[in-house]
DOZA-777739 format. One line per 2 residues: for each residue x, y, z of C-alpha. Coordinates in steps of 0.2 Angstrom, whole numbers, padded with zeros to 4 digits. Last residue first. Layout:
BEGIN
X Y Z ~ ...;
END
This chain:
BEGIN
-0034 -0044 0005 ~ -0030 -0048 0023;
-0014 -0039 0022 ~ -0022 -0023 0014;
-0036 -0023 0028 ~ -0023 -0024 0042;
-0013 -0010 0033 ~ -0028 0000 0033;
-0031 -0001 0051 ~ -0013 0002 0056;
-0012 0017 0045 ~ -0028 0024 0052;
-0022 0021 0070 ~ -0005 0030 0066;
-0015 0045 0060 ~ -0027 0045 0074;
-0016 0045 0089 ~ -0001 0057 0087;
-0007 0068 0073 ~ -0025 0069 0076;
-0023 0069 0095 ~ -0011 0084 0093;
-0023 0093 0081 ~ -0038 0091 0093;
-0028 0098 0107 ~ -0023 0113 0097;
-0041 0115 0092 ~ -0047 0115 0110;
-0034 0128 0115 ~ -0039 0139 0101;
-0057 0140 0107 ~ -0071 0133 0095;
-0080 0147 0086 ~ -0087 0136 0072;
-0080 0121 0063 ~ -0061 0121 0065;
-0052 0104 0061 ~ -0056 0102 0043;
-0047 0085 0042 ~ -0038 0082 0026;
-0037 0064 0021 ~ -0025 0059 0007;
-0023 0043 -0004 ~ -0042 0040 -0007;
-0049 0024 -0013 ~ -0067 0031 -0010;
-0074 0018 0002 ~ -0056 0013 0009;
-0052 0031 0013 ~ -0069 0034 0021;
-0068 0018 0031 ~ -0051 0022 0037;
-0057 0040 0042 ~ -0072 0032 0052;
-0061 0020 0061 ~ -0048 0033 0066;
-0062 0045 0072 ~ -0068 0032 0084;
-0051 0027 0091 ~ -0045 0045 0092;
-0061 0049 0102 ~ -0075 0058 0093;
-0080 0070 0080 ~ -0077 0065 0061;
-0093 0073 0054 ~ -0095 0063 0037;
-0110 0052 0043 ~ -0113 0038 0054;
-0111 0043 0072 ~ -0106 0061 0071;
-0118 0064 0056 ~ -0133 0057 0066;
-0127 0067 0082 ~ -0128 0083 0072;
-0145 0079 0065 ~ -0152 0075 0082;
-0143 0091 0089 ~ -0154 0101 0077;
-0149 0114 0065 ~ -0165 0123 0060;
-0172 0120 0042 ~ -0163 0127 0027;
-0167 0144 0020 ~ -0149 0148 0014;
-0145 0162 0026 ~ -0154 0153 0040;
-0144 0137 0037 ~ -0127 0146 0036;
-0131 0154 0053 ~ -0136 0137 0061;
-0121 0129 0053 ~ -0109 0140 0062;
-0117 0142 0079 ~ -0124 0124 0080;
-0106 0118 0076 ~ -0099 0129 0090;
-0112 0122 0102 ~ -0110 0104 0097;
-0091 0103 0097 ~ -0087 0102 0115;
-0102 0090 0118 ~ -0097 0078 0104;
-0079 0078 0108 ~ -0081 0075 0127;
-0094 0061 0124 ~ -0083 0052 0111;
-0068 0053 0123 ~ -0051 0061 0123;
-0055 0074 0111 ~ -0055 0075 0092;
-0065 0087 0080 ~ -0071 0085 0063;
-0075 0092 0045 ~ -0071 0083 0029;
-0059 0085 0014 ~ -0055 0069 0005;
-0041 0066 -0008 ~ -0040 0058 -0025;
-0023 0055 -0032 ~ -0020 0053 -0051;
-0020 0038 -0063 ~ -0010 0041 -0079;
-0019 0049 -0093 ~ -0025 0042 -0109;
-0041 0053 -0109 ~ -0052 0037 -0107;
-0041 0032 -0093 ~ -0043 0049 -0084;
-0061 0048 -0087 ~ -0063 0031 -0079;
-0053 0037 -0064 ~ -0064 0052 -0061;
-0080 0042 -0064 ~ -0074 0029 -0051;
-0070 0043 -0038 ~ -0087 0051 -0042;
-0095 0033 -0039 ~ -0086 0032 -0023;
-0094 0048 -0016 ~ -0109 0038 -0008;
-0096 0029 0002 ~ -0093 0045 0012;
-0110 0042 0021 ~ -0119 0058 0024;
-0112 0076 0025 ~ -0096 0087 0022;
-0087 0077 0009 ~ -0077 0089 -0001;
-0068 0078 -0014 ~ -0050 0084 -0018;
-0046 0079 -0036 ~ -0029 0078 -0044;
-0028 0088 -0060 ~ -0026 0081 -0078;
-0037 0094 -0087 ~ -0049 0081 -0093;
-0050 0072 -0077 ~ -0053 0088 -0067;
-0067 0093 -0080 ~ -0075 0076 -0078;
-0076 0077 -0059 ~ -0083 0095 -0060;
-0097 0089 -0073 ~ -0101 0074 -0062;
-0105 0086 -0047 ~ -0099 0081 -0030;
-0092 0095 -0021 ~ -0075 0095 -0031;
-0059 0105 -0025 ~ -0046 0105 -0039;
-0028 0100 -0034 ~ -0013 0109 -0040;
0006 0106 -0036 ~ 0018 0120 -0040;
0031 0117 -0053 ~ 0049 0120 -0059;
0057 0115 -0042 ~ 0066 0132 -0041;
0050 0142 -0045 ~ 0050 0154 -0060;
0045 0171 -0054 ~ 0038 0177 -0066;
0026 0174 -0080 ~ 0032 0171 -0098;
0020 0177 -0111 ~ 0019 0169 -0128;
0003 0180 -0131 ~ -0009 0181 -0116;
-0027 0186 -0117 ~ -0036 0199 -0107;
-0048 0193 -0094 ~ -0065 0183 -0094;
-0068 0180 -0112 ~ -0054 0169 -0116;
-0037 0168 -0126 ~ -0021 0160 -0121;
-0003 0159 -0126 ~ 0008 0155 -0111;
0027 0155 -0110 ~ 0033 0140 -0099;
0030 0138 -0080 ~ 0019 0123 -0083;
0009 0131 -0068 ~ 0003 0145 -0080;
-0006 0132 -0092 ~ -0016 0125 -0078;
-0020 0142 -0071 ~ -0027 0147 -0088;
-0038 0131 -0089 ~ -0044 0135 -0071;
-0048 0153 -0076 ~ -0058 0148 -0091;
-0069 0135 -0082 ~ -0071 0145 -0066;
-0077 0161 -0075 ~ -0087 0152 -0088;
-0098 0143 -0074 ~ -0102 0158 -0063;
-0104 0171 -0077 ~ -0122 0174 -0072;
-0115 0178 -0055 ~ -0107 0194 -0062;
-0091 0199 -0055 ~ -0086 0215 -0047;
-0074 0210 -0034 ~ -0085 0211 -0019;
-0101 0207 -0029 ~ -0093 0190 -0034;
-0083 0187 -0018 ~ -0099 0184 -0007;
-0103 0168 -0017 ~ -0101 0155 -0004;
-0096 0137 -0005 ~ -0080 0139 -0015;
-0078 0138 -0033 ~ -0062 0128 -0032;
-0043 0128 -0033 ~ -0032 0119 -0021;
-0014 0126 -0023 ~ 0002 0119 -0016;
0017 0127 -0008 ~ 0032 0117 0000;
0046 0122 -0011 ~ 0058 0130 0000;
0044 0139 0010 ~ 0048 0157 0006;
0052 0152 -0012 ~ 0035 0142 -0014;
0026 0157 -0006 ~ 0033 0168 -0020;
0028 0155 -0033 ~ 0011 0155 -0024;
0009 0174 -0026 ~ 0014 0174 -0044;
0003 0159 -0049 ~ -0012 0167 -0041;
-0008 0184 -0048 ~ -0008 0176 -0066;
-0024 0166 -0062 ~ -0034 0183 -0058;
-0046 0178 -0044 ~ -0065 0179 -0043;
-0069 0162 -0051 ~ -0053 0155 -0043;
-0059 0154 -0025 ~ -0043 0147 -0019;
-0049 0133 -0008 ~ -0043 0125 0003;
-0026 0134 0000 ~ -0009 0127 0002;
0006 0123 0014 ~ 0016 0107 0014;
0023 0104 0031 ~ 0042 0102 0032;
0050 0117 0041 ~ 0038 0129 0048;
0040 0147 0054 ~ 0043 0157 0038;
0031 0147 0027 ~ 0017 0150 0040;
0018 0169 0037 ~ 0018 0166 0018;
0003 0155 0021 ~ -0006 0169 0030;
-0004 0180 0015 ~ -0009 0166 0003;
-0025 0164 0013 ~ -0031 0182 0010;
-0049 0183 0017 ~ -0045 0174 0033;
-0055 0179 0049 ~ -0071 0169 0046;
-0087 0174 0054 ~ -0087 0191 0047;
-0088 0187 0029 ~ -0075 0187 0014;
-0069 0169 0014 ~ -0054 0160 0008;
-0048 0143 0015 ~ -0031 0138 0022;
-0024 0121 0019 ~ -0011 0112 0030;
-0001 0097 0024 ~ 0009 0082 0029;
0007 0081 0047 ~ 0024 0078 0057;
0020 0084 0074 ~ 0031 0099 0073;
0022 0104 0057 ~ 0005 0102 0064;
0011 0113 0079 ~ 0017 0127 0068;
0001 0126 0058 ~ -0009 0129 0074;
0002 0143 0079 ~ -0001 0151 0062;
-0019 0149 0064 ~ -0018 0157 0082;
-0010 0172 0074 ~ -0025 0173 0061;
-0037 0171 0076 ~ -0029 0185 0085;
-0030 0197 0070 ~ -0048 0193 0068;
-0052 0198 0086 ~ -0057 0185 0098;
-0075 0183 0104 ~ -0078 0180 0123;
-0084 0163 0128 ~ -0073 0161 0144;
-0061 0149 0135 ~ -0058 0162 0121;
-0070 0163 0106 ~ -0066 0160 0088;
-0068 0168 0071 ~ -0067 0153 0059;
-0050 0153 0051 ~ -0056 0143 0036;
-0046 0128 0041 ~ -0040 0112 0033;
-0028 0099 0040 ~ -0017 0085 0032;
-0014 0067 0032 ~ -0005 0058 0018;
-0006 0039 0014 ~ 0010 0030 0009;
0007 0017 -0005 ~ 0000 0000 0000;
END
């Protein structure tokens, strides 16, 4: 069995202190840097920082935060989760990440996606009617830019390029790219057509229901005559010493975050019954190290993934609890998942 990779994701949720008092966005950003330092010290493979433009998330410029993380870590790969490419300029995305790659000695990576919110469209002057063409064209351009060769490109969403070399060139000659997919067949086929590794955002329900998307991706890669590429999973969770402690600590923060999103989108109320259902049998990885390890091993096996990224901050959870969750993930969960999947491989 090839080596599995384990990372972390965060959107920089605006958190509270242990007394329940809200923290400033600045302190949350500094806390995220500390969380990344801990993940690096504990040997995790990667950390991805999300992009949002609203008051419940502190990070609107993840690449700037990543530049800071680059200078205080040694080994961990640092990337986005995701870069909202529809409202970005791919040329600037390339340039900023080439700079992060220099600061980190070759540890930068990009996960491009549409994002789960649309606030960046009015903020940067984009029309939601162009939702599909913006992402399609900009992703194709970014793929060309990441080859680090002169680019000739024409589209409708920005000025064309004619044999244009974009700088700086990275020392390793490439920046890894993944595309975040929420589960639409069109997105899966696009990722395969462009030859981009796929990151599946599985945020609810049995992860096995995403197996057909992984199968479609691999089938399309074969049809296009491409080698098989890695599939990764992004899912939310929180780890404590016991199942009961983890569920009770996470619940009020989950209710705050998903209750607000639900009200904004016209969903029904966020109930503890639904929350516990996801904890027990869905894609919410909340529990003791043993419980979470078993769920992650099942998800990886179901999809055939080679990387799992735990979205460890879900609502205004205090920094101290997040640090403990990261510690348990790295020191307890990851070794258990490897052991469980090694046992399955041996039996097979």
